LOKOLVEX-15247 format. One record per residue: x, y, z of N, C-alpha, C in turn. Coordinates in steps of 0.05 Angstrom, whole numbers, padded with zeros to 5 digits, always signed. Layout:
N
XYZXYZXYZ;...
//
This chain:
174
+00016-00024+00000+00000+00000+00000+00017+00026+00000;+00041+00026+00014+00056+00051+00014+00066+00058-00014;+00073+00038-00031+00082+00044-00058+00059+00056-00074;+00035+00048-00070+00012+00060-00084+00009+00089-00076;+00013+00095-00050+00011+00123-00041+00033+00140-00052;+00057+00128-00055+00079+00143-00067+00073+00150-00096;+00061+00132-00110+00054+00137-00138+00032+00159-00140;+00013+00158-00122-00008+00179-00122+00005+00206-00116;+00024+00207-00097+00037+00232-00091+00053+00243-00115;+00066+00225-00130+00080+00233-00154+00061+00244-00175;+00038+00231-00179+00018+00240-00198+00007+00267-00189;+00005+00272-00163-00006+00297-00153+00013+00321-00161;+00039+00316-00159+00058+00336-00167+00055+00342-00197;+00053+00321-00213+00050+00325-00242+00024+00339-00249;+00003+00331-00236-00023+00343-00242-00024+00372-00233;-00011+00378-00211-00010+00406-00201+00005+00424-00220;+00026+00414-00232+00043+00431-00250+00031+00434-00278;+00012+00416-00285+00000+00417-00312-00016+00443-00316;-00026+00455-00295-00044+00478-00299-00030+00504-00291;-00004+00504-00286+00010+00529-00281+00017+00542-00307;+00017+00569-00307+00023+00584-00331+00053+00580-00337;+00061+00573-00362+00089+00570-00368+00104+00596-00368;+00129+00595-00360+00147+00618-00360+00161+00618-00387;+00154+00638-00404+00165+00640-00431+00184+00664-00432;+00208+00660-00441+00227+00682-00445+00229+00687-00475;+00228+00712-00482+00231+00720-00510+00260+00726-00516;+00278+00706-00512+00306+00711-00512+00318+00725-00537;+00316+00715-00560+00331+00729-00581+00320+00757-00586;+00294+00760-00584+00282+00786-00590+00286+00806-00566;+00282+00796-00542+00284+00813-00518+00302+00799-00497;+00328+00803-00499+00346+00791-00480+00341+00801-00452;+00342+00784-00432+00338+00792-00405+00361+00808-00393;+00357+00818-00369+00378+00834-00357+00402+00816-00350;+00426+00828-00350+00450+00814-00343+00460+00826-00317;+00469+00809-00299+00480+00819-00274+00504+00838-00280;+00506+00859-00265+00527+00879-00269+00555+00866-00268;+00559+00847-00250+00585+00835-00246+00589+00809-00261;+00572+00803-00280+00574+00779-00296+00600+00779-00312;+00614+00757-00312+00639+00755-00327+00634+00741-00354;+00636+00757-00375+00631+00746-00402+00656+00748-00419;+00654+00760-00442+00676+00762-00461+00698+00780-00450;+00723+00773-00456+00746+00789-00447+00748+00814-00465;+00762+00834-00454+00768+00859-00469+00796+00868-00462;+00811+00875-00483+00837+00888-00479+00833+00918-00479;+00841+00931-00457+00835+00959-00453+00857+00977-00465;+00851+01002-00468+00869+01022-00478+00873+01045-00459;+00894+01060-00462+00898+01085-00447+00882+01107-00461;+00878+01129-00447+00861+01150-00459+00871+01161-00486;+00896+01158-00492+00906+01168-00518+00905+01147-00540;+00897+01122-00533+00893+01101-00553+00914+01079-00551;+00936+01083-00537+00956+01062-00535+00945+01039-00519;+00954+01015-00525+00944+00991-00512+00957+00988-00484;+00941+00977-00466+00951+00973-00439+00968+00947-00437;+00963+00928-00455+00977+00902-00454+01007+00907-00460;+01024+00896-00443+01053+00899-00446+01066+00872-00455;+01049+00852-00461+01060+00827-00471+01075+00811-00451;+01068+00813-00425+01083+00800-00404+01076+00770-00402;+01054+00762-00413+01044+00734-00414+01036+00723-00386;+01033+00741-00366+01024+00731-00340+00996+00720-00341;+00979+00731-00358+00951+00721-00361+00952+00692-00372;+00969+00687-00391+00971+00660-00403+00981+00640-00382;+01000+00649-00366+01011+00630-00346+00991+00625-00324;+00973+00644-00318+00954+00641-00297+00929+00624-00306;+00925+00622-00332+00901+00608-00342+00903+00578-00337;+00885+00567-00321+00886+00538-00315+00877+00521-00339;+00862+00533-00358+00853+00518-00381+00871+00521-00406;+00893+00537-00403+00911+00541-00425+00897+00553-00449;+00879+00572-00444+00863+00583-00466+00874+00609-00477;+00896+00620-00466+00906+00646-00475+00934+00642-00487;+00938+00655-00510+00965+00655-00523+00973+00684-00527;+00996+00691-00516+01007+00718-00519+01035+00716-00530;+01041+00733-00550+01068+00735-00560+01076+00764-00559;+01095+00770-00542+01103+00798-00539+01124+00806-00560;+01126+00832-00564+01146+00843-00582+01155+00870-00571;+01178+00879-00581+01189+00905-00571+01177+00928-00587;+01171+00949-00572+01163+00975-00584+01188+00988-00595;+01184+01003-00616+01206+01020-00627+01197+01049-00627;+01216+01067-00632+01208+01095-00632+01189+01101-00655;+01191+01086-00677+01173+01091-00700+01147+01076-00698;+01147+01053-00684+01122+01038-00681+01118+01032-00651;+01101+01048-00638+01096+01045-00610+01066+01038-00606;+01061+01014-00595+01034+01005-00590+01025+01007-00561;+01045+01009-00543+01039+01012-00515+01062+01028-00502;+01057+01041-00479+01080+01054-00466+01099+01033-00456;+01124+01040-00453+01143+01020-00443+01158+01006-00466;+01171+00985-00458+01188+00971-00478+01174+00951-00495;+01153+00938-00485+01140+00916-00499+01110+00920-00503;+01099+00904-00521+01070+00904-00525+01062+00875-00533;+01037+00869-00532+01027+00843-00540+01022+00843-00570;+01042+00832-00586+01039+00832-00615+01017+00813-00623;+01016+00789-00611+00995+00769-00616+00981+00764-00590;+00954+00766-00590+00939+00760-00566+00914+00745-00574;+00912+00720-00565+00889+00703-00572+00877+00690-00547;+00850+00688-00547+00836+00674-00526+00819+00653-00540;+00822+00628-00533+00807+00606-00545+00782+00602-00527;+00759+00610-00536+00735+00608-00520+00724+00580-00519;+00735+00562-00535+00728+00533-00532+00740+00522-00507;+00761+00534-00497+00775+00524-00473+00770+00541-00449;+00764+00567-00452+00761+00586-00430+00739+00576-00411;+00745+00576-00385+00724+00568-00365+00713+00592-00350;+00721+00617-00358+00710+00641-00346+00717+00645-00317;+00740+00635-00308+00747+00636-00279+00757+00664-00271;+00768+00679-00289+00777+00706-00283+00805+00707-00271;+00820+00685-00270+00847+00686-00260+00866+00703-00277;+00860+00704-00303+00876+00720-00321+00873+00750-00314;+00849+00758-00306+00844+00786-00298+00861+00793-00274;+00861+00775-00254+00876+00780-00230+00906+00781-00235;+00916+00767-00254+00945+00765-00259+00955+00789-00275;+00938+00804-00288+00947+00826-00305+00957+00850-00289;+00983+00857-00292+00994+00879-00276+00986+00907-00285;+00977+00910-00310+00969+00936-00320+00939+00940-00323;+00924+00921-00314+00895+00922-00316+00887+00924-00346;+00903+00911-00363+00897+00911-00392+00874+00893-00399;+00870+00872-00383+00850+00852-00390+00827+00853-00369;+00803+00857-00379+00780+00856-00362+00759+00839-00376;+00737+00834-00362+00715+00818-00373+00690+00836-00376;+00676+00834-00398+00652+00850-00403+00628+00833-00396;+00604+00845-00400+00579+00831-00395+00569+00816-00420;+00584+00818-00441+00575+00805-00466+00577+00775-00464;+00554+00761-00468+00554+00732-00465+00546+00718-00491;+00539+00733-00511+00530+00721-00537+00554+00716-00555;+00567+00693-00551+00591+00687-00566+00589+00661-00581;+00565+00650-00583+00562+00624-00597+00568+00627-00627;+00578+00606-00638+00584+00606-00667+00582+00578-00677;+00579+00575-00703+00577+00549-00715+00604+00539-00727;+00624+00555-00723+00651+00549-00733+00671+00550-00711;+00685+00528-00705+00703+00527-00683+00726+00547-00685;+00736+00553-00708+00758+00571-00711+00750+00600-00705;+00724+00607-00708+00715+00634-00701+00713+00639-00672;+00716+00618-00655+00715+00621-00626+00743+00625-00614;+00763+00629-00631+00789+00637-00622+00791+00667-00628;+00788+00683-00608+00788+00712-00612+00816+00723-00611;+00822+00740-00631+00848+00754-00633+00845+00783-00624;+00866+00798-00627+00865+00826-00618+00844+00842-00633;+00838+00834-00658+00818+00848-00673+00790+00848-00659;+00784+00826-00645+00758+00824-00631+00760+00831-00601;+00784+00830-00590+00787+00835-00561+00793+00863-00554;+00806+00879-00572+00813+00906-00565+00789+00924-00561;+00790+00941-00541+00768+00960-00536+00766+00979-00559;+00742+00987-00567+00740+01006-00589+00753+01033-00582;+00760+01047-00603+00772+01074-00599+00750+01094-00591;+00754+01108-00570+00736+01128-00560+00744+01155-00573;+00726+01175-00572+00734+01202-00581+00759+01212-00567;+00778+01222-00582+00803+01232-00570+00825+01212-00571;+00819+01187-00579+00839+01166-00581+00849+01165-00609;+00874+01156-00612+00887+01153-00638+00895+01124-00641;+00890+01113-00665+00897+01086-00671+00928+01082-00669;+00937+01062-00652+00966+01057-00652+00975+01045-00678;+01000+01047-00686+01022+01057-00670+01024+01088-00672;+01031+01100-00649+01037+01128-00648+01054+01133-00623;+01068+01156-00622+01085+01161-00599+01069+01165-00574;+01083+01163-00551+01070+01169-00526+01064+01198-00525;+01046+01206-00506+01038+01234-00503+01063+01251-00498;+01064+01275-00509+01088+01291-00506+01094+01297-00476;+01119+01291-00469+01128+01296-00442+01120+01274-00422;+01105+01254-00431+01096+01233-00412+01116+01211-00410;+01117+01199-00387+01134+01175-00382+01117+01151-00378;+01129+01128-00376+01114+01103-00370+01098+01106-00345;+01110+01118-00325+01096+01121-00299+01071+01139-00302;+01072+01159-00319+01048+01176-00323+01025+01159-00334;+01031+01140-00352+01010+01123-00362+00999+01105-00341;+01016+01092-00326+01008+01073-00305+00993+01086-00282;+01000+01112-00277+00986+01126-00255+00961+01140-00264;+00955+01139-00290+00930+01151-00300+00932+01181-00305;+00956+01191-00309+00959+01220-00314+00958+01229-00343;+00953+01210-00361+00952+01216-00390+00924+01220-00398;+00919+01241-00413+00892+01248-00422+00890+01242-00452;+00865+01242-00463+00862+01237-00492+00878+01258-00508;+00887+01250-00532+00904+01268-00548+00888+01292-00557;+00864+01288-00566+00848+01310-00577+00823+01313-00560;+00824+01331-00541+00800+01336-00524+00779+01350-00541;+00754+01340-00540+00733+01353-00555+00723+01377-00540;+00719+01399-00555+00708+01423-00543+00680+01427-00552;+00663+01435-00534+00635+01438-00542+00626+01466-00538;
//
């Protein structure tokens, strides 16, 4: 008799849920809110004048437990400067097929070059398109920024960049 009562209890749960209104999300047309601190796609940040913050140190790649990051550093020259200081990340790739979204790469970055955005729509039907390079990871140029390579701000040192004392090259006047 107890097994019969267990079956009746199970049917009661099923019967009770049959008449509840379904929760329908209109996802592709109306995406829901994303938590402010959600960790999604990575972004390589820039200084206010447009130079890249990445110095090609590869600490993010070493910190990644999934081995999803590949960085190849190169030296800046006086004619081609991509970041303040001696080096920049010439090649920067994140393989989102391997990335587990842990954020250890963010913690390892000494210049705060790498952060995570709220963007979560990264699905693709081609595996090779899920390996993001600098073209997809670099932050867009804001007003007042200049596309690298270009020289550092006049009179500025590496320390001025790292301390946040550098302003956009062309301040807009209104």
